[in-house]
C-alpha positions as a Markdown table, in Angstrom:
| # | Residue | x | y | z |
|---|---|---|---|---|
| 1 | Met | 0.0 | 0.0 | 0.0 |
| 2 | Pro | 1.5 | 3.3 | -1.1 |
| 3 | Glu | 2.1 | 5.9 | 1.7 |
| 4 | Arg | 3.4 | 9.4 | 1.9 |
| 5 | Lys | 4.7 | 11.4 | 4.9 |
| 6 | Val | 4.1 | 15.1 | 4.7 |
| 7 | Ala | 4.4 | 18.0 | 7.1 |
| 8 | Val | 1.2 | 20.2 | 7.2 |
| 9 | Ala | 2.1 | 23.7 | 6.0 |
| 10 | Ser | -1.1 | 25.5 | 7.0 |
| 11 | Ser | -0.4 | 27.9 | 9.9 |
| 12 | Val | -3.4 | 26.7 | 11.8 |
| 13 | Gly | -2.8 | 23.0 | 11.0 |
| 14 | Leu | -5.7 | 20.9 | 9.8 |
| 15 | His | -8.5 | 22.9 | 11.3 |
| 16 | Ala | -11.7 | 24.4 | 9.9 |
| 17 | Arg | -11.0 | 25.7 | 6.3 |
| 18 | Pro | -7.7 | 23.7 | 5.6 |
| 19 | Ala | -9.4 | 20.5 | 6.9 |
| 20 | Thr | -12.4 | 21.1 | 4.7 |
| 21 | Leu | -10.3 | 21.7 | 1.6 |
| 22 | Phe | -8.3 | 18.6 | 2.3 |
| 23 | Val | -11.4 | 16.4 | 2.9 |
| 24 | Gln | -13.0 | 17.7 | -0.3 |
| 25 | Ala | -9.9 | 16.8 | -2.3 |
| 26 | Ala | -9.7 | 13.3 | -0.7 |
| 27 | Ala | -13.4 | 12.7 | -1.5 |
| 28 | Arg | -12.7 | 13.4 | -5.2 |
| 29 | Gln | -10.0 | 10.7 | -5.4 |
| 30 | Pro | -10.9 | 7.4 | -7.1 |
| 31 | Val | -9.5 | 5.4 | -4.1 |
| 32 | Lys | -10.1 | 5.5 | -0.4 |
| 33 | Val | -7.4 | 7.6 | 1.4 |
| 34 | Thr | -6.5 | 7.4 | 5.1 |
| 35 | Ile | -4.6 | 10.0 | 7.2 |
| 36 | Ala | -2.9 | 9.5 | 10.5 |
| 37 | Lys | -0.4 | 11.2 | 12.7 |
| 38 | Val | 3.0 | 9.4 | 12.7 |
| 39 | Gly | 2.6 | 6.4 | 14.9 |
| 40 | Gly | -1.2 | 7.0 | 15.3 |
| 41 | Asp | -4.3 | 5.3 | 14.1 |
| 42 | Ala | -5.4 | 6.0 | 10.5 |
| 43 | Val | -8.8 | 7.6 | 9.8 |
| 44 | Asp | -10.8 | 8.1 | 6.6 |
| 45 | Ala | -9.6 | 11.2 | 4.9 |
| 46 | Arg | -13.1 | 11.8 | 3.5 |
| 47 | Ser | -14.5 | 12.6 | 7.0 |
| 48 | Val | -14.0 | 16.2 | 8.2 |
| 49 | Leu | -14.9 | 15.1 | 11.8 |
| 50 | Phe | -12.2 | 12.4 | 11.7 |
| 51 | Val | -9.6 | 14.7 | 10.2 |
| 52 | Leu | -10.4 | 17.5 | 12.8 |
| 53 | Gly | -10.3 | 14.8 | 15.5 |
| 54 | Leu | -6.6 | 14.2 | 14.7 |
| 55 | Asp | -5.8 | 17.7 | 16.0 |
| 56 | Val | -2.9 | 18.1 | 13.5 |
| 57 | Arg | -0.9 | 21.3 | 14.1 |
| 58 | Ser | 1.2 | 23.3 | 11.7 |
| 59 | Gly | 4.5 | 21.6 | 10.9 |
| 60 | Glu | 3.3 | 18.2 | 12.2 |
| 61 | Glu | 3.9 | 15.2 | 10.0 |
| 62 | Val | 1.0 | 13.0 | 8.8 |
| 63 | Val | 1.0 | 9.8 | 6.9 |
| 64 | Leu | -1.4 | 9.4 | 3.9 |
| 65 | Ala | -2.1 | 6.0 | 2.6 |
| 66 | Ala | -4.2 | 4.6 | -0.3 |
| 67 | Glu | -4.7 | 1.3 | -2.1 |
| 68 | Gly | -5.9 | 0.5 | -5.6 |
| 69 | Asp | -5.6 | 1.8 | -9.1 |
| 70 | Gly | -4.7 | 5.5 | -9.0 |
| 71 | Ala | -3.4 | 5.4 | -5.4 |
| 72 | Asp | 0.0 | 7.0 | -6.2 |
| 73 | Ala | -1.5 | 9.9 | -8.2 |
| 74 | Ala | -4.1 | 10.5 | -5.4 |
| 75 | Leu | -1.4 | 10.6 | -2.7 |
| 76 | Asp | 0.8 | 12.9 | -4.9 |
| 77 | Glu | -2.1 | 15.4 | -5.2 |
| 78 | Leu | -3.0 | 15.3 | -1.5 |
| 79 | Thr | 0.6 | 15.6 | -0.5 |
| 80 | Glu | 1.0 | 18.7 | -2.6 |
| 81 | Leu | -2.1 | 20.1 | -1.1 |
| 82 | Leu | -1.0 | 19.6 | 2.5 |
| 83 | Ser | 2.4 | 21.1 | 1.6 |
| 84 | Thr | 0.7 | 24.3 | 0.8 |
| 85 | Asp | -0.5 | 26.9 | 3.3 |
| 86 | Leu | -4.2 | 26.5 | 2.7 |
| 87 | Asp | -4.9 | 29.5 | 4.9 |
| 88 | Lys | -3.6 | 31.7 | 2.0 |
| 89 | Val | -5.5 | 29.9 | -0.9 |
């Protein structure tokens, strides 16, 4: 199963607007994507409540994982998104 580690660039972490933008992007993917804090339990990246529940702060690393046809492309897109300060988009 492909995985990517990425540091969250948004100044407020994955809260409110950045989390919503991330969840919307994850929901558009052709594969199910999970997100977790490093060493933590993975949650469905399509759920804003689960993503907010991770309490990811700015600069913290998360692990994205996906399986299936298109997994690498999905992870690349979501990694790029999290590497961007979504507060300024």
